[in-house]
TIKOL-41347 format. One record per residue (C-alpha): residue number from 1; residue in three letters; x, y, z. Coordinates in pm, 1 decimal. Example, Ala and Ser with C-alpha at 12.3 -4.5 7.8 and 13.67 -1.06 7.14 Angstrom:
BEGIN
{site 1, 'ALA', {1230.0, -450.0, 780.0}}
{site 2, 'SER', {1367.0, -106.0, 714.0}}
***
This chain:
BEGIN
{site 1, 'MET', {-5.0, -1930.6, -863.6}}
{site 2, 'SER', {-49.9, -1762.3, -554.0}}
{site 3, 'ILE', {0.6, -1375.5, -517.5}}
{site 4, 'PHE', {218.8, -1474.4, -233.2}}
{site 5, 'SER', {416.1, -1755.5, -425.8}}
{site 6, 'LYS', {530.7, -1471.6, -701.7}}
{site 7, 'SER', {594.9, -1237.3, -529.2}}
{site 8, 'LEU', {851.5, -1414.8, -279.6}}
{site 9, 'LYS', {989.2, -1595.5, -619.8}}
{site 10, 'ASP', {1024.7, -1249.8, -728.5}}
{site 11, 'PHE', {1171.5, -1126.0, -422.1}}
{site 12, 'LEU', {1448.6, -1398.4, -415.5}}
{site 13, 'THR', {1617.3, -1325.2, -688.7}}
{site 14, 'LEU', {1931.1, -1160.2, -680.2}}
{site 15, 'ARG', {1859.5, -794.3, -805.5}}
{site 16, 'PHE', {1575.4, -771.8, -575.3}}
{site 17, 'LEU', {1740.5, -928.8, -283.3}}
{site 18, 'LEU', {2033.8, -639.0, -344.8}}
{site 19, 'LEU', {1766.3, -384.5, -375.7}}
{site 20, 'SER', {1631.8, -480.9, -21.0}}
{site 21, 'THR', {1967.1, -350.7, 152.4}}
{site 22, 'PHE', {1909.8, -11.9, 64.8}}
{site 23, 'PRO', {1662.8, 71.1, 305.5}}
{site 24, 'PHE', {1790.2, -131.0, 579.8}}
{site 25, 'LEU', {2177.5, 78.2, 528.3}}
{site 26, 'VAL', {2014.8, 446.9, 507.4}}
{site 27, 'SER', {1806.3, 404.0, 823.0}}
{site 28, 'PHE', {2095.0, 264.3, 1011.9}}
{site 29, 'LEU', {2334.4, 545.1, 819.8}}
{site 30, 'VAL', {2063.6, 840.3, 994.8}}
{site 31, 'PHE', {2022.6, 685.3, 1316.8}}
{site 32, 'GLY', {2395.6, 601.7, 1336.6}}
{site 33, 'ALA', {2457.0, 966.0, 1242.1}}
{site 34, 'ILE', {2189.6, 1099.3, 1472.2}}
{site 35, 'PHE', {2341.9, 853.9, 1758.7}}
{site 36, 'LEU', {2696.3, 977.6, 1748.7}}
{site 37, 'TYR', {2605.9, 1350.7, 1697.1}}
{site 38, 'SER', {2347.7, 1399.5, 1990.1}}
{site 39, 'GLY', {2379.0, 1057.9, 2159.6}}
{site 40, 'SER', {2543.3, 1119.5, 2447.9}}
{site 41, 'GLN', {2369.6, 1448.4, 2542.2}}
{site 42, 'PHE', {2039.2, 1233.1, 2562.7}}
{site 43, 'LEU', {2245.7, 995.2, 2758.5}}
{site 44, 'ASP', {2330.5, 1212.1, 3034.4}}
{site 45, 'PHE', {1985.6, 1393.6, 2992.1}}
{site 46, 'LEU', {1813.4, 1027.6, 3101.7}}
{site 47, 'ASN', {2084.3, 998.2, 3364.6}}
{site 48, 'SER', {2039.5, 1331.8, 3524.2}}
{site 49, 'GLY', {1677.0, 1275.1, 3572.0}}
{site 50, 'GLY', {1566.2, 1357.6, 3266.5}}
{site 51, 'ALA', {1214.0, 1653.9, 3229.5}}
{site 52, 'PHE', {1225.4, 1610.5, 3615.4}}
{site 53, 'ALA', {1587.1, 1694.4, 3726.1}}
{site 54, 'ASP', {1513.3, 2083.7, 3782.4}}
{site 55, 'VAL', {1212.3, 1994.8, 4010.4}}
{site 56, 'ASP', {1190.8, 2212.7, 4305.2}}
{site 57, 'PRO', {1170.2, 2006.7, 4623.5}}
{site 58, 'ALA', {998.3, 2307.8, 4814.0}}
{site 59, 'VAL', {717.8, 2349.0, 4528.0}}
{site 60, 'HIS', {661.7, 1969.1, 4495.8}}
{site 61, 'PRO', {814.8, 1775.2, 4759.8}}
{site 62, 'ILE', {605.6, 1437.3, 4668.1}}
{site 63, 'ILE', {758.4, 1401.1, 4345.6}}
{site 64, 'ASN', {1126.0, 1499.5, 4478.6}}
{site 65, 'TYR', {1128.1, 1245.6, 4755.1}}
{site 66, 'LEU', {988.3, 992.9, 4463.8}}
{site 67, 'LEU', {1282.9, 1074.1, 4288.0}}
{site 68, 'THR', {1530.6, 1002.4, 4567.1}}
{site 69, 'ILE', {1394.1, 667.3, 4506.4}}
{site 70, 'ALA', {1605.6, 424.2, 4317.2}}
{site 71, 'PHE', {1336.1, 213.5, 4207.1}}
{site 72, 'VAL', {1132.4, 480.7, 4050.9}}
{site 73, 'LYS', {1454.6, 622.6, 3899.5}}
{site 74, 'TRP', {1485.7, 329.3, 3716.5}}
{site 75, 'VAL', {1136.0, 343.3, 3617.9}}
{site 76, 'ILE', {1147.9, 657.9, 3476.2}}
{site 77, 'VAL', {1465.6, 656.5, 3273.5}}
{site 78, 'THR', {1330.6, 263.4, 3137.2}}
{site 79, 'PHE', {1045.9, 431.2, 3028.8}}
{site 80, 'PHE', {1237.7, 761.3, 2813.1}}
{site 81, 'TYR', {1450.0, 430.5, 2659.7}}
{site 82, 'LEU', {1142.6, 223.1, 2555.3}}
{site 83, 'PHE', {940.0, 535.2, 2396.4}}
{site 84, 'GLY', {1236.8, 669.8, 2251.9}}
{site 85, 'THR', {1344.2, 305.3, 2114.1}}
{site 86, 'PHE', {953.0, 276.9, 1998.8}}
{site 87, 'PHE', {986.0, 604.0, 1849.8}}
{site 88, 'ILE', {1302.2, 530.7, 1636.9}}
{site 89, 'LEU', {1143.5, 214.9, 1487.7}}
{site 90, 'LEU', {882.2, 390.4, 1390.5}}
{site 91, 'ILE', {1063.6, 627.5, 1218.6}}
{site 92, 'SER', {1299.4, 375.2, 1054.0}}
{site 93, 'VAL', {1007.2, 204.1, 918.2}}
{site 94, 'ILE', {892.7, 538.8, 738.1}}
{site 95, 'ILE', {1236.4, 642.9, 599.1}}
{site 96, 'ALA', {1268.3, 277.7, 487.1}}
{site 97, 'ALA', {868.7, 339.2, 273.3}}
{site 98, 'ILE', {1019.0, 640.1, 155.5}}
{site 99, 'VAL', {1405.4, 523.2, 21.4}}
{site 100, 'ILE', {1218.3, 209.3, -130.0}}
{site 101, 'GLY', {939.8, 444.8, -309.2}}
{site 102, 'PHE', {1265.3, 605.9, -522.5}}
{site 103, 'PHE', {1341.5, 229.4, -635.1}}
{site 104, 'THR', {941.9, 118.2, -695.0}}
{site 105, 'PRO', {913.0, 264.4, -1028.5}}
{site 106, 'TYR', {1182.5, 14.1, -1112.8}}
{site 107, 'ILE', {1044.9, -292.3, -935.4}}
{site 108, 'VAL', {680.8, -228.1, -1148.4}}
{site 109, 'LYS', {825.0, -236.9, -1468.2}}
{site 110, 'THR', {1009.6, -518.9, -1390.0}}
{site 111, 'ILE', {712.3, -738.4, -1260.5}}
{site 112, 'GLN', {459.5, -597.2, -1541.2}}
{site 113, 'GLU', {722.8, -716.9, -1785.0}}
{site 114, 'GLU', {766.9, -1034.2, -1635.8}}
{site 115, 'HIS', {424.7, -1088.3, -1556.4}}
{site 116, 'TYR', {205.5, -861.8, -1729.3}}
{site 117, 'PRO', {367.3, -813.6, -2056.4}}
{site 118, 'LYS', {-11.0, -704.4, -2201.2}}
{site 119, 'PHE', {-76.7, -492.9, -1930.5}}
{site 120, 'ILE', {-67.2, -146.9, -2072.3}}
{site 121, 'ARG', {57.1, 90.0, -1743.9}}
{site 122, 'SER', {-59.4, 449.5, -1704.6}}
{site 123, 'GLU', {33.0, 704.8, -1482.5}}
{site 124, 'ILE', {-63.5, 972.8, -1248.4}}
{site 125, 'PRO', {74.1, 1323.8, -1264.4}}
{site 126, 'PHE', {377.8, 1394.0, -1092.4}}
{site 127, 'SER', {209.2, 1728.8, -968.5}}
{site 128, 'LYS', {-74.3, 1482.1, -889.3}}
{site 129, 'VAL', {111.2, 1274.6, -736.6}}
{site 130, 'ILE', {292.3, 1581.6, -528.6}}
{site 131, 'TRP', {-36.1, 1705.0, -404.8}}
{site 132, 'MET', {-180.4, 1348.2, -299.3}}
{site 133, 'TYR', {206.6, 1294.9, -75.2}}
{site 134, 'LEU', {155.4, 1640.2, 95.5}}
{site 135, 'LYS', {-247.1, 1558.3, 138.0}}
{site 136, 'THR', {-130.2, 1257.5, 280.4}}
{site 137, 'ALA', {144.0, 1421.1, 540.9}}
{site 138, 'GLY', {-115.7, 1724.0, 652.3}}
{site 139, 'ILE', {-369.0, 1438.5, 751.0}}
{site 140, 'PHE', {-31.5, 1283.4, 941.9}}
{site 141, 'ILE', {21.0, 1552.7, 1113.1}}
{site 142, 'PHE', {-277.3, 1617.9, 1231.6}}
{site 143, 'LEU', {-338.8, 1246.6, 1354.3}}
{site 144, 'ILE', {-12.4, 1291.7, 1563.6}}
{site 145, 'LEU', {-132.4, 1639.3, 1710.7}}
{site 146, 'VAL', {-490.9, 1382.3, 1813.5}}
{site 147, 'CYS', {-317.0, 1130.6, 1934.1}}
{site 148, 'ILE', {-68.3, 1338.4, 2175.1}}
{site 149, 'PRO', {-302.5, 1427.1, 2467.2}}
{site 150, 'LEU', {-435.3, 1023.3, 2448.4}}
{site 151, 'LEU', {-47.5, 936.6, 2606.1}}
{site 152, 'ILE', {-165.7, 971.3, 2944.0}}
{site 153, 'ILE', {-407.4, 732.1, 2894.7}}
{site 154, 'PRO', {-227.0, 381.2, 3043.5}}
{site 155, 'GLY', {-283.3, 86.1, 2758.9}}
{site 156, 'VAL', {-346.0, 329.8, 2470.6}}
{site 157, 'ASN', {-41.5, 550.2, 2517.0}}
{site 158, 'LEU', {121.5, 191.1, 2417.4}}
{site 159, 'PHE', {-41.2, 176.2, 2103.8}}
{site 160, 'ILE', {-228.0, 514.1, 2012.0}}
{site 161, 'PHE', {78.8, 650.4, 1799.5}}
{site 162, 'ASN', {54.5, 336.1, 1552.4}}
{site 163, 'VAL', {-276.6, 489.7, 1445.3}}
{site 164, 'PRO', {-94.1, 826.8, 1239.1}}
{site 165, 'PHE', {261.0, 613.3, 1128.3}}
{site 166, 'TYR', {20.9, 337.3, 977.6}}
{site 167, 'TYR', {-209.2, 577.0, 805.3}}
{site 168, 'LEU', {151.7, 744.3, 656.1}}
{site 169, 'PHE', {279.4, 342.5, 583.3}}
{site 170, 'HIS', {-35.1, 251.7, 411.9}}
{site 171, 'ASN', {-53.4, 538.8, 196.9}}
{site 172, 'ILE', {290.4, 560.5, 91.6}}
{site 173, 'LEU', {312.5, 256.2, -39.4}}
{site 174, 'LEU', {-70.6, 271.3, -201.8}}
{site 175, 'ILE', {42.5, 613.5, -397.4}}
{site 176, 'ASP', {451.4, 437.4, -491.4}}
{site 177, 'VAL', {285.1, 183.3, -647.3}}
{site 178, 'GLY', {-70.8, 283.5, -789.0}}
{site 179, 'SER', {85.9, 561.0, -945.2}}
{site 180, 'ASN', {288.5, 432.3, -1174.5}}
{site 181, 'ILE', {9.1, 129.4, -1265.1}}
{site 182, 'GLU', {-306.8, 366.1, -1361.2}}
{site 183, 'ASP', {-391.0, 672.2, -1362.8}}
{site 184, 'TYR', {-589.6, 892.2, -1079.4}}
{site 185, 'ASP', {-952.1, 839.8, -1204.8}}
{site 186, 'ARG', {-851.0, 467.6, -1152.5}}
{site 187, 'PHE', {-628.0, 498.2, -914.0}}
{site 188, 'GLN', {-967.0, 671.2, -744.3}}
{site 189, 'TYR', {-1174.3, 385.8, -852.2}}
{site 190, 'ILE', {-979.4, 79.7, -769.5}}
{site 191, 'THR', {-819.4, 174.6, -398.8}}
{site 192, 'ASN', {-1183.8, 243.0, -280.8}}
{site 193, 'LYS', {-1368.8, -82.0, -463.3}}
{site 194, 'GLU', {-1103.3, -275.7, -289.8}}
{site 195, 'LYS', {-997.8, -119.6, 19.4}}
{site 196, 'LYS', {-1034.6, -413.9, 244.6}}
{site 197, 'ASP', {-778.1, -651.6, 71.3}}
{site 198, 'PHE', {-585.8, -322.8, 9.1}}
{site 199, 'ILE', {-551.2, -223.2, 430.2}}
{site 200, 'THR', {-531.7, -606.4, 492.0}}
{site 201, 'VAL', {-232.6, -615.8, 271.4}}
{site 202, 'THR', {-74.0, -286.4, 407.8}}
{site 203, 'LEU', {-139.4, -343.5, 774.6}}
{site 204, 'VAL', {28.9, -707.3, 785.5}}
{site 205, 'CYS', {317.8, -559.8, 593.4}}
{site 206, 'TYR', {367.9, -251.2, 876.6}}
{site 207, 'ILE', {309.9, -544.7, 1189.9}}
{site 208, 'LEU', {634.5, -702.6, 1003.6}}
{site 209, 'SER', {810.8, -423.6, 913.2}}
{site 210, 'LEU', {746.2, -331.0, 1323.4}}
{site 211, 'ILE', {1004.4, -637.0, 1369.0}}
{site 212, 'PRO', {1360.0, -470.0, 1421.4}}
{site 213, 'PHE', {1626.3, -518.0, 1112.8}}
{site 214, 'PHE', {1435.0, -776.0, 959.5}}
{site 215, 'GLY', {1111.3, -504.9, 868.0}}
{site 216, 'LEU', {1338.6, -299.2, 706.0}}
{site 217, 'PHE', {1502.9, -550.1, 495.6}}
{site 218, 'LEU', {1142.3, -718.6, 354.6}}
{site 219, 'GLN', {1001.4, -341.6, 213.7}}
{site 220, 'VAL', {1103.8, -445.1, -77.1}}
{site 221, 'PHE', {913.9, -788.6, -81.2}}
{site 222, 'PHE', {636.9, -534.1, 42.7}}
{site 223, 'VAL', {595.2, -329.8, -272.7}}
{site 224, 'ILE', {657.2, -665.7, -483.7}}
{site 225, 'TYR', {316.4, -789.2, -338.8}}
{site 226, 'LEU', {133.9, -513.7, -363.9}}
{site 227, 'THR', {246.5, -476.8, -719.2}}
{site 228, 'HIS', {126.1, -811.6, -813.3}}
{site 229, 'LEU', {-209.1, -710.2, -601.5}}
{site 230, 'PHE', {-286.4, -366.6, -788.1}}
{site 231, 'PHE', {-226.3, -564.6, -1109.1}}
{site 232, 'GLU', {-457.8, -851.7, -995.7}}
{site 233, 'LYS', {-740.3, -607.7, -909.9}}
{site 234, 'SER', {-702.8, -358.4, -1210.2}}
{site 235, 'ILE', {-692.9, -607.9, -1443.4}}
{site 236, 'GLN', {-1018.3, -848.6, -1256.0}}
{site 237, 'ASN', {-1198.9, -484.3, -1286.1}}
{site 238, 'ALA', {-1120.2, -420.0, -1631.3}}
{site 239, 'GLN', {-1283.0, -761.6, -1687.7}}
{site 240, 'GLY', {-1565.6, -637.0, -1470.1}}
***
Protein backbone atom coordinates (compact mmCIF):
# COMPACT_ATOMS: atom_id res chain seq x y z
CA MET A 1 0.00 0.00 0.00
CA SER A 2 1.35 3.45 -0.91
CA ILE A 3 2.10 6.13 1.66
CA PHE A 4 -0.76 8.23 0.31
CA SER A 5 -3.26 5.36 0.63
CA LYS A 6 -2.17 4.58 4.19
CA SER A 7 -2.23 8.24 5.14
CA LEU A 8 -5.68 8.81 3.68
CA LYS A 9 -7.05 5.71 5.42
CA ASP A 10 -5.63 6.92 8.75
CA PHE A 11 -6.88 10.45 8.21
CA LEU A 12 -10.46 9.33 7.54
CA THR A 13 -10.78 7.70 10.96
CA LEU A 14 -13.01 9.52 13.44
CA ARG A 15 -10.24 10.44 15.90
CA PHE A 16 -8.08 12.12 13.26
CA LEU A 17 -11.01 13.85 11.58
CA LEU A 18 -12.01 15.34 14.94
CA LEU A 19 -8.39 16.33 15.57
CA SER A 20 -8.37 18.13 12.21
CA THR A 21 -10.86 20.67 13.48
CA PHE A 22 -8.44 22.10 16.07
CA PRO A 23 -6.08 24.01 13.70
CA PHE A 24 -9.11 25.46 11.90
CA LEU A 25 -10.89 26.50 15.10
CA VAL A 26 -7.81 28.05 16.74
CA SER A 27 -6.93 30.06 13.61
CA PHE A 28 -10.54 31.18 13.28
CA LEU A 29 -10.70 32.27 16.93
CA VAL A 30 -7.36 34.11 16.80
CA PHE A 31 -8.20 36.12 13.69
CA GLY A 32 -11.80 36.56 14.76
CA ALA A 33 -10.58 38.17 17.99
CA ILE A 34 -8.11 40.37 16.09
CA PHE A 35 -10.81 41.51 13.66
CA LEU A 36 -13.26 42.29 16.45
CA TYR A 37 -10.60 44.24 18.32
CA SER A 38 -9.09 46.25 15.49
CA GLY A 39 -11.19 45.61 12.37
CA SER A 40 -13.10 48.89 12.46
CA GLN A 41 -9.91 50.91 12.88
CA PHE A 42 -8.34 49.09 9.94
CA LEU A 43 -11.35 49.77 7.72
CA ASP A 44 -11.29 53.46 8.68
CA PHE A 45 -7.59 53.53 7.84
CA LEU A 46 -8.23 52.11 4.38
CA ASN A 47 -11.26 54.25 3.62
CA SER A 48 -9.40 57.41 4.59
CA GLY A 49 -6.66 56.67 2.10
CA GLY A 50 -4.35 54.66 4.33
CA ALA A 51 -0.77 55.84 4.47
CA PHE A 52 -1.55 58.52 1.85
CA ALA A 53 -4.16 60.32 3.94
CA ASP A 54 -1.70 62.93 5.23
CA VAL A 55 -0.04 63.77 1.90
CA ASP A 56 0.69 67.51 1.73
CA PRO A 57 -0.80 68.90 -1.55
CA ALA A 58 1.84 71.63 -1.68
CA VAL A 59 4.75 69.19 -1.41
CA HIS A 60 3.30 66.32 -3.48
CA PRO A 61 0.73 67.85 -5.86
CA ILE A 62 0.82 64.93 -8.33
CA ILE A 63 0.21 62.29 -5.64
CA ASN A 64 -2.54 64.45 -4.14
CA TYR A 65 -4.20 64.80 -7.55
CA LEU A 66 -4.07 61.04 -8.20
CA LEU A 67 -5.67 60.36 -4.83
CA THR A 68 -8.64 62.52 -5.81
CA ILE A 69 -9.38 60.11 -8.67
CA ALA A 70 -11.88 57.49 -7.50
CA PHE A 71 -10.32 54.69 -9.59
CA VAL A 72 -6.81 55.27 -8.18
CA LYS A 73 -8.16 55.31 -4.63
CA TRP A 74 -10.08 52.09 -5.34
CA VAL A 75 -6.89 50.41 -6.62
CA ILE A 76 -4.97 51.41 -3.48
CA VAL A 77 -7.70 50.19 -1.14
CA THR A 78 -8.05 46.94 -3.11
CA PHE A 79 -4.29 46.37 -2.92
CA PHE A 80 -4.33 46.82 0.85
CA TYR A 81 -7.24 44.39 1.16
CA LEU A 82 -5.61 41.74 -1.05
CA PHE A 83 -2.20 42.05 0.56
CA GLY A 84 -3.75 41.98 4.04
CA THR A 85 -5.84 38.92 3.19
CA PHE A 86 -2.83 37.06 1.77
CA PHE A 87 -0.70 37.94 4.79
CA ILE A 88 -3.45 36.73 7.15
CA LEU A 89 -3.62 33.49 5.16
CA LEU A 90 0.14 32.93 5.56
CA ILE A 91 -0.03 33.62 9.30
CA SER A 92 -3.00 31.25 9.69
CA VAL A 93 -1.02 28.45 8.01
CA ILE A 94 1.82 28.87 10.51
CA ILE A 95 -0.60 29.06 13.46
CA ALA A 96 -2.25 25.84 12.28
CA ALA A 97 1.13 24.12 11.93
CA ILE A 98 2.10 25.20 15.46
CA VAL A 99 -1.23 24.06 16.91
CA ILE A 100 -1.04 20.62 15.33
CA GLY A 101 2.51 20.34 16.65
CA PHE A 102 1.08 19.81 20.15
CA PHE A 103 -0.74 16.72 18.85
CA THR A 104 2.11 15.38 16.71
CA PRO A 105 3.54 13.06 19.43
CA TYR A 106 0.11 11.40 19.70
CA ILE A 107 -0.20 11.09 15.90
CA VAL A 108 3.30 9.62 15.56
CA LYS A 109 2.73 7.17 18.42
CA THR A 110 -0.61 6.02 16.99
CA ILE A 111 0.80 5.46 13.50
CA GLN A 112 3.84 3.66 14.85
CA GLU A 113 1.70 1.27 16.91
CA GLU A 114 -0.65 0.52 14.01
CA HIS A 115 1.77 0.35 11.07
CA TYR A 116 5.32 0.00 12.39
CA PRO A 117 5.05 -1.95 15.68
CA LYS A 118 8.59 -3.35 15.41
CA PHE A 119 10.15 0.07 14.92
CA ILE A 120 11.94 1.33 18.03
CA ARG A 121 11.46 5.07 18.24
CA SER A 122 13.98 7.51 19.66
CA GLU A 123 13.43 11.14 20.59
CA ILE A 124 15.49 14.29 20.34
CA PRO A 125 16.05 15.89 23.79
CA PHE A 126 13.67 18.76 24.52
CA SER A 127 16.52 21.27 24.90
CA LYS A 128 17.81 20.43 21.42
CA VAL A 129 14.33 20.65 19.93
CA ILE A 130 13.95 24.14 21.39
CA TRP A 131 17.32 25.10 19.91
CA MET A 132 16.21 23.80 16.48
CA TYR A 133 13.02 25.87 16.69
CA LEU A 134 14.93 29.00 17.75
CA LYS A 135 17.43 28.53 14.92
CA THR A 136 14.55 28.13 12.45
CA ALA A 137 12.84 31.26 13.82
CA GLY A 138 16.08 33.24 13.49
CA ILE A 139 16.57 32.25 9.86
CA PHE A 140 12.87 32.96 9.18
CA ILE A 141 13.22 36.52 10.53
CA PHE A 142 16.38 37.02 8.46
CA LEU A 143 14.56 35.85 5.31
CA ILE A 144 11.67 38.21 6.06
CA LEU A 145 14.09 41.16 6.30
CA VAL A 146 15.73 40.13 3.02
CA CYS A 147 12.34 39.86 1.28
CA ILE A 148 10.94 43.22 2.43
CA PRO A 149 12.98 45.36 -0.05
CA LEU A 150 11.89 43.02 -2.88
CA LEU A 151 8.24 44.03 -2.38
CA ILE A 152 8.83 47.03 -4.66
CA ILE A 153 9.58 44.76 -7.63
CA PRO A 154 6.40 44.10 -9.68
CA GLY A 155 5.67 40.41 -10.07
CA VAL A 156 8.21 39.35 -7.47
CA ASN A 157 6.15 41.00 -4.70
CA LEU A 158 3.27 38.60 -5.46
CA PHE A 159 5.11 35.53 -4.22
CA ILE A 160 8.32 36.58 -2.44
CA PHE A 161 6.88 36.30 1.08
CA ASN A 162 6.13 32.63 0.41
CA VAL A 163 9.86 31.92 0.62
CA PRO A 164 10.32 32.61 4.37
CA PHE A 165 6.89 31.24 5.26
CA TYR A 166 7.52 28.00 3.36
CA TYR A 167 10.90 27.69 5.08
CA LEU A 168 9.21 28.04 8.47
CA PHE A 169 6.39 25.63 7.54
CA HIS A 170 8.83 23.02 6.20
CA ASN A 171 11.04 23.07 9.26
CA ILE A 172 8.18 23.08 11.78
CA LEU A 173 6.74 19.94 10.16
CA LEU A 174 10.08 18.16 9.95
CA ILE A 175 11.09 18.96 13.52
CA ASP A 176 7.64 18.11 14.92
CA VAL A 177 7.57 14.71 13.25
CA GLY A 178 11.23 13.75 13.13
CA SER A 179 11.98 14.64 16.75
CA ASN A 180 9.44 12.01 17.82
CA ILE A 181 10.92 9.25 15.66
CA GLU A 182 14.72 9.50 15.61
CA ASP A 183 17.52 10.90 17.76
CA TYR A 184 19.31 14.08 16.72
CA ASP A 185 22.11 12.47 14.68
CA ARG A 186 19.76 10.14 12.81
CA PHE A 187 17.34 13.02 12.23
CA GLN A 188 20.10 15.10 10.64
CA TYR A 189 21.32 12.17 8.56
CA ILE A 190 17.91 11.19 7.19
CA THR A 191 16.65 14.72 6.49
CA ASN A 192 19.88 15.57 4.65
CA LYS A 193 20.04 12.33 2.65
CA GLU A 194 16.34 12.40 1.73
CA LYS A 195 16.12 16.18 1.40
CA LYS A 196 14.50 16.17 -2.06
CA ASP A 197 11.65 13.88 -1.00
CA PHE A 198 10.93 15.86 2.15
CA ILE A 199 11.03 19.18 0.30
CA THR A 200 8.68 17.84 -2.40
CA VAL A 201 6.17 16.66 0.21
CA THR A 202 6.25 19.78 2.38
CA LEU A 203 6.06 22.06 -0.69
CA VAL A 204 2.89 20.32 -1.88
CA CYS A 205 1.52 20.52 1.68
CA TYR A 206 2.33 24.23 1.84
CA ILE A 207 0.60 24.96 -1.48
CA LEU A 208 -2.49 23.06 -0.31
CA SER A 209 -2.36 25.00 2.97
CA LEU A 210 -2.88 28.22 1.03
CA ILE A 211 -6.37 27.10 0.02
CA PRO A 212 -8.60 29.03 2.48
CA PHE A 213 -10.23 26.87 5.18
CA PHE A 214 -9.53 23.61 3.31
CA GLY A 215 -5.79 23.93 3.92
CA LEU A 216 -6.27 24.40 7.67
CA PHE A 217 -8.39 21.26 7.87
CA LEU A 218 -5.67 19.19 6.13
CA GLN A 219 -2.93 19.93 8.67
CA VAL A 220 -3.45 16.56 10.41
CA PHE A 221 -3.23 14.78 7.06
CA PHE A 222 0.09 16.52 6.35
CA VAL A 223 1.51 15.29 9.67
CA ILE A 224 0.19 11.77 9.06
CA TYR A 225 1.72 11.65 5.58
CA LEU A 226 5.06 13.04 6.74
CA THR A 227 5.08 10.57 9.65
CA HIS A 228 4.65 7.63 7.28
CA LEU A 229 7.34 9.05 5.00
CA PHE A 230 9.75 9.52 7.92
CA PHE A 231 9.18 5.96 9.15
CA GLU A 232 9.67 4.55 5.65
CA LYS A 233 12.88 6.52 5.11
CA SER A 234 14.19 5.55 8.56
CA ILE A 235 13.55 1.86 7.86
CA GLN A 236 15.13 2.05 4.38
CA ASN A 237 18.24 3.78 5.71
CA ALA A 238 18.55 1.34 8.62
CA GLN A 239 18.44 -1.58 6.20
CA GLY A 240 20.83 0.11 3.80
